[in-house]
C-alpha positions in Angstrom: 24.5 13.7 17.7 21.7 13.8 20.2 18.1 12.8 19.9 16.1 15.9 18.9 12.7 14.3 19.5 13.1 11.3 21.9 9.4 10.5 22.2 6.4 10.5 19.8 3.5 10.8 22.1 -0.1 9.8 21.3 -2.4 11.4 23.8 -5.3 9.1 24.7 -8.1 10.3 26.9 -9.6 7.7 29.1 -13.3 8.2 29.0 -14.5 5.2 31.0 -12.9 3.0 33.5 -14.8 -0.2 34.2 -14.1 -1.9 37.5 -16.1 -5.0 38.4 -17.7 -4.4 41.7 -17.8 -7.2 44.3 -21.0 -8.2 46.1 -20.0 -6.0 49.1 -19.8 -2.9 46.9 -23.0 -3.1 44.9 -24.8 -0.4 46.8 -21.8 2.0 47.0 -19.8 2.1 43.8 -17.0 4.1 45.5 -16.6 1.5 48.4 -13.3 -0.3 48.6 -13.4 -4.1 48.3 -12.5 -6.0 51.5 -12.6 -9.5 50.1 -9.0 -9.5 48.9 -6.3 -7.3 50.3 -4.5 -7.3 47.0 -7.5 -5.9 45.1 -6.9 -2.2 45.0 -9.5 0.3 44.0 -8.6 2.7 41.1 -10.3 6.1 40.7 -9.9 8.6 37.9 -8.7 12.0 39.2 -11.7 13.6 37.6 -14.2 10.9 38.5 -17.1 11.0 41.0 -15.2 8.7 43.4 -12.0 10.8 43.3 -10.6 11.7 46.8 -9.3 15.0 45.5 -11.2 18.2 45.9 -13.9 18.6 43.3 -13.8 21.6 41.0 -15.8 24.6 42.0 -18.2 23.9 39.2 -19.0 20.6 37.5 -16.9 20.4 34.3 -18.5 19.3 31.0 -16.9 16.5 29.1 -15.4 19.1 26.7 -13.9 21.2 29.6 -12.5 18.1 31.2 -10.7 17.1 28.0 -9.3 20.6 27.5 -8.1 20.8 31.1 -6.3 17.4 30.9 -4.7 18.5 27.6 -3.3 21.6 29.3 -1.5 19.5 31.9 -0.1 17.0 29.4 2.9 19.2 28.3 4.2 19.3 31.9 4.2 15.5 31.9 5.9 15.2 28.6 8.6 17.7 29.7 9.2 15.5 32.8 9.4 12.3 30.8 11.9 13.9 28.3 14.1 15.0 31.2 14.6 11.4 32.2 16.5 10.7 29.0 19.5 12.9 30.0 21.5 13.7 33.1 19.8 16.3 35.2 23.1 17.9 36.0 25.7 18.7 33.4 28.7 16.4 33.4 32.0 18.2 33.1 35.4 16.4 33.3 38.4 18.7 33.9 41.1 18.7 31.1 44.7 19.6 31.6 47.8 20.0 29.4 49.6 16.6 29.3 52.9 18.5 28.8 52.8 19.8 32.3 51.3 16.8 34.1 52.8 13.8 32.3 55.4 15.2 29.9 53.3 14.4 26.8 52.0 16.8 24.1 48.3 15.6 24.4 45.5 16.7 26.6 44.5 14.6 29.6 41.4 13.9 31.7 41.0 12.4 35.1 39.1 9.1 35.1 38.7 6.3 37.7 38.5 2.6 36.8 37.3 -0.1 39.1 35.5 -0.4 42.5 36.8 1.4 44.4 37.9 3.7 41.7 41.6 4.0 40.8 42.6 7.4 39.5 44.3 7.5 36.0 45.4 10.6 34.0 44.3 9.5 30.5 44.9 11.1 27.1 41.6 12.1 25.5 41.7 11.1 21.8 38.9 11.8 19.3 40.5 9.6 16.6 40.5 6.4 18.7 37.6 4.3 19.9 39.1 2.0 22.5 40.2 2.9 26.0 43.3 1.3 27.5 45.2 1.7 30.7 48.5 0.1 32.0 47.9 -2.8 34.4 50.1 -4.4 37.1 52.7 -6.6 35.6 53.0 -4.6 32.5 56.4 -5.0 30.7 57.7 -1.7 29.2 55.1 0.6 30.7 56.7 4.0 31.6 54.3 5.0 34.4 54.6 4.1 38.0 50.8 4.4 38.3 49.2 1.1 37.2 45.7 -0.2 37.4 45.4 -3.2 39.8 42.6 -5.5 38.7 42.8 -7.7 41.7 41.7 -4.9 44.0 38.6 -4.1 42.0 35.4 -6.0 42.9 33.8 -5.3 39.5 36.7 -6.2 37.2 36.6 -9.1 34.8 38.6 -10.1 31.6 36.5 -10.6 28.5 36.4 -13.9 26.5 37.0 -14.3 22.8 33.4 -15.5 22.5 32.0 -12.1 23.5 30.7 -9.8 20.7 32.8 -6.8 21.8 36.0 -8.8 21.2 35.5 -8.7 17.4 34.9 -4.9 17.5 38.4 -4.2 18.7 40.9 -3.5 16.0 43.8 -6.0 16.1 42.1 -8.6 18.2 43.7 -12.1 18.3 41.8 -15.3 19.2 42.3 -19.0 18.4 40.1 -20.7 15.8 38.5 -22.8 18.5 38.3 -23.0 22.3 37.8 -20.4 24.9 40.5 -17.9 25.8 40.8 -14.3 27.0 40.4 -11.7 24.2 43.7 -10.0 23.5 44.6 -7.3 21.0 47.6 -5.4 19.6 47.7 -1.7 18.7 50.2 0.6 17.2 50.3 4.2 18.4 52.2 7.3 17.3 53.8 5.6 14.4 56.8 4.1 16.4 55.1 2.3 19.3 52.8 -0.6 20.0 51.3 -2.4 22.9 49.4 -5.6 23.7 46.3 -5.7 26.0 43.6 -7.9 27.4 40.1 -6.7 26.7 38.4 -6.3 30.1 35.4 -4.7 31.6 35.0 -2.6 34.8 33.3 0.4 36.1 34.4 3.8 34.7 33.8 6.9 36.7 33.8 10.3 35.0 33.0 13.2 37.4 30.1 11.8 39.4 28.9 9.5 36.6 29.5 5.8 36.8 29.4 3.7 33.7 29.3 0.0 34.6 30.9 -2.8 32.7 32.9 -0.5 30.5 35.1 -2.4 28.0 38.8 -1.3 27.9 42.2 -2.7 27.3 44.3 -3.8 30.2 47.8 -3.2 28.8 50.3 -6.1 29.4 53.3 -4.9 27.4 54.6 -1.8 25.6 57.2 -1.2 22.9 58.3 2.3 22.1 57.9 5.7 23.9 54.8 7.2 22.3 52.1 5.2 24.2 50.4 7.5 26.7 51.9 6.5 30.1 48.5 6.3 32.0 46.3 5.2 29.1 43.9 6.7 26.6 40.2 7.4 26.5 38.7 7.0 23.1 36.1 9.6 22.0 35.7 8.4 18.4 32.6 7.3 16.6 33.1 3.5 16.7 31.2 0.9 18.8 33.9 0.8 21.5 34.2 4.5 22.1 33.0 6.4 25.2 30.0 7.8 23.3 28.8 4.4 22.2 29.4 2.5 25.4 27.7 5.2 27.5 24.5 4.9 25.5 21.7 7.2 26.4 23.6 8.7 29.4 25.3 11.3 27.1 23.2 10.7 24.0 26.4 10.8 21.8 27.0 14.5 22.6 30.2 16.1 23.9 32.3 19.2 23.6 35.7 20.2 24.9 37.5 23.4 25.8 41.3 23.0 25.7 43.5 24.8 28.2 46.9 26.4 27.3 49.7 23.9 27.0 51.6 26.0 29.5 48.8 25.6 32.2 49.7 23.5 35.2 46.0 23.1 36.2 43.0 21.2 35.0 41.5 24.5 33.6 39.9 23.0 30.5 36.8 20.9 30.4 35.2 17.9 28.6 31.4 18.4 28.7 29.4 15.2 28.2 25.7 15.0 27.3 23.3 17.6 25.8 22.7 19.3 29.1 25.0 22.3 29.9 26.5 22.6 26.4 27.7 26.1 25.3 24.9 28.2 23.7 26.5 31.1 21.8 28.9 29.2 19.6 29.5 28.9 15.8 29.2 25.4 14.4 30.2 23.5 11.3 28.9 20.1 10.2 30.8 17.0 11.3 31.1 14.7 8.2 31.2 10.9 8.2 33.6 9.0 6.0 32.8 5.3 5.5 36.5 4.5 4.8 37.5 5.9 8.2 34.2 5.7 10.2 35.7 6.5 13.6 37.0 10.0 12.6 35.4 13.4 12.7 35.7 15.2 9.4 35.0 18.9 8.6 34.6 20.5 5.2 37.6 22.8 4.9 36.9 25.3 2.1 39.9 27.6 2.3 42.8 29.0 4.3 43.6 32.7 4.9 46.7 34.3 6.3 45.6 37.7 7.7 43.2 38.9 5.0 44.9 37.1 2.1 43.2 33.9 0.9 45.9 31.4 -0.3 45.5 29.9 -3.7 45.4 26.1 -3.7 43.5 23.6 -6.0 40.1 22.9 -4.5 40.6 19.1 -4.8 43.5 19.3 -2.2 41.0 20.4 0.5 37.9 18.6 -0.7 36.2 15.9 1.4 35.9 12.7 -0.5 33.9 9.8 1.1 35.0 7.5 -1.6 38.7 7.7 -0.8 38.9 8.8 2.9 40.4 12.2 1.9 39.5 15.3 3.8 40.2 17.3 7.0 40.1 15.5 10.3 39.6 17.1 13.7 41.8 15.2 16.1 42.5 16.0 19.7 45.4 13.6 19.8 47.5 15.1 17.0 49.5 17.9 18.4 50.5 19.9 15.3 48.1 20.9 12.5 49.3 19.3 9.2 48.5 19.8 5.5 49.5 18.0 2.3 52.7 19.5 1.0 51.3 21.8 -1.8 48.8 23.3 0.7 51.5 23.7 3.4 53.9 25.3 1.0 51.4 27.9 -0.2 50.5 28.7 3.5 54.1 28.9 4.5 55.1 31.2 1.7 52.2 33.6 2.3 53.1 33.7 6.0 56.7 34.4 5.3 55.8 37.2 3.0 53.6 38.9 5.5 55.9 38.5 8.5 59.1 39.6 6.8 62.4 39.7 8.6 64.8 36.8 9.2 63.4 33.3 9.1 65.2 30.2 10.4 64.5 26.5 10.9 64.1 24.7 14.2 63.9 20.9 14.2 61.0 19.8 12.0 59.8 23.5 11.6 61.2 25.4 8.6 59.6 28.8 9.4 60.7 30.2 12.7 61.3 33.8 13.7 62.1 35.7 16.9 59.5 38.3 17.9 60.7 41.7 19.0 58.7 41.6 22.3 56.5 39.2 24.3 53.5 41.2 23.4 54.2 40.7 19.7 54.6 36.9 20.4 51.1 36.8 21.9 49.3 38.6 19.0 
């Protein structure tokens, strides 16, 4: 997702630099002109007029070119380093269950100038960010963003390009008005928001004019109480709006859902990413372009590979079918035939009494805490 070769360099060796001499400098080609204070003399570092210490021996043209070529890689390394943050950006991640009473994972972010702290759900299947704002009807959190106290806040108009990039936007056919949109979330909840822009601070990084939803009203109980930070692939996501700051690269390490602390991390940008890790390609599906797909080939319980038709697991860009990696979905889910085969094999290997609990049909009581952790 990052740029593997950000520059294509063409090394050009400057052989001659012609500077028109003024009347005062005819006799001494290295003399500075005094006729115009804005006329600055330029010397080549290897030239006869160079103020730097000359080499111990006079270099031939060939040796000069070779010497300059040796120093070029250092310059290229420096220029490449300007494309990414010099220091890794790591945003702490915590279990939302312990902090906000929700089953998702949350990060600390600040909106506005000065920054106002929000505990936002990180969600890889959403693009937009949104936070509850003052005056919100139905918002469950006592922590609300106050636009009036931010010196960099501004609502966005229907005429702005980003308005049409928000799913569910609503604008009149003519005339100027604020860009508003409506979203559903969690299947049983919805909210309305005004598309706005303000500074977003993550760690020590400040992203100016970040577009997000200022939530005005909420219906239902599934909407994250202090907002959501979208990490999807769409044009309104954090990865798109941050541009070259993170080069579209991120990874996350999730803490235990029992942890009370921000012991996980969201690493942004190519610098500081884990080295010794196993990877699998992230696939792109044009029917659901914001989502991250993986190619699931099979499922094993212990050493037993369960038998399911290959088409039930296959990635299909023509229909949108496939396996999605989603930080916002709490429980891993499969289509019914796959789940049934997985469940039956698990029951066979575990043995003992099995009971149901709520939506779960395969629950058992371990004989010890140690067994529960295996």
